[in-house]
N, C-alpha and C positions, 0 to 999 in steps of 0.2 A: 815250177815251185819245188823246192825239196823239203821232204816228209820225212821224218827219222822214226819210218817203220818199215818193216819189212816189204816187200815188192806185193808180196800174196795178202798181205794186210789193205794195202791199198788197194790196188787192185779189186778186192773183194769190196771194198766201201762202195765203190760204183756198181757193182753189178748187184748186191745184198740193200735193197731197200729200208728191210729194220736199221741198217747204218746209215744209208744214205739221208733220210730223212731227219738225221742229227745235225745236216748242215747243210740240206737244201730243197729239195720239194718237201711237201708234209704228209704227201699219197704217193702210192701208187700200187698197179694191181698186181702186181705181179717183179719178180728177179729179172734181167736182163738175159735173155736167152738169144742166140742167134737165128734170125729170120724170123723172131717172132716181134710182134707191137706191143707196146704196153703204155698205157695212159699215166702221165705223171700228173702229179694236182699240188697248186698253191690255195690250200683251203682260204687262206687268208685275206687271199685277193680275188678269190672265186674265181679262178682261170684252170684249165689244164690243157695239156698239147698230147699226143701220140706221138710215139716217138718209137721206130724201125729200126732194130739191131744189125744191121748190114753182115758186121764180121763181129768176132770174139777172138784172139787170141793169147792164150792164158797167161796172165802176169808182163804181158807185151802190149796188147790192142786192145780197143771196144770201139767199131766205127758205128753212127746211126745217122739216120735222116729222121728233121723233124722241122716244125717252124710252116710257116706259109707267108710266102715261099718257101719250098723245102730249102734246108740245106745241110751238110752232109758236115756232121762233129767226130773228130776224131781222137779219143782220150790215149795218148801215149803213154809207158811207163816204165820208166830204165832204173835197172837195181845199181845203185850207185855202190853200195855194201851191205854186210849182212842185214843190216837196218838201217838202211838208207834208200829212200826210192826218190827219183826225178819224174814230175807229171808235166808233161805238156798239153792243152789242149790245144788241139786246130779248127775253127770254123770257117769252113769255104763253099761256093757255088752261089752267092750271092745273086740276085737276080736286079737289084737297085740300080740304078746310075747317080754319076754326080756325087751332091751334095745327101743327096736318100742314103747312097752309100756308106758315104763316110758315118752318118747317124746310125745304120747298122753295126758298120764294124766298132764303133763307141761301145754302143750298148752291149754289143756282143764281148767284148774285151772287156770291160766293167764287169758285166753279170758272170762273166767264168772266173775272174780274178776273186769277185767274193766266194765264190763257189769253193776254190782253193784256200783262201783264208779260212774258210768255214773247216774244211776239211784237215788243215794241219792243225789247228785250235782242237778239234776233236780228237782226231788220232792221239796227237802227239802229248796233250793235257788233260784230257777227258774234259774240254769243256763247250758246251753248246752256246755259240756266242749269239745265234738268231738274228743273225746278219742278212739272212734274207727274209724274215719275217718284219724286221724291222727298217729295212729299206725303202718303203713308201707309208710310212705310218698315217694312220686317218688323219685328217685335219681335226685339228681341237684335242688332239691327245696329249 
């Protein structure tokens, strides 16, 4: 996804939970730091996950492990211009096989697409779309 903001702004949106909570999870116990484990929460769904930060290359890469079974997620940032950044999210290391693997890939691809859509709206237009919170509304709402 191309984001019309400087690479440092886009990169920091994933590092700093005060920004990330505007388009993804609802709560975090800290900024992303290499070698650190943080907990992300989606309070509206009463779920959380531990995220281990494997590597950070400022304005280029965030690599982490999360989930059960654990997979690796790489966020790659490419500066396209002074005010334009291209973000790629790669998720790999799945343990599932066959139909279960296909379902896991579909779920992760859809989830990360939603994250990037929310990021774009927030950084480019200062709009909080509530995409994650509204993805699975409670029945009857």
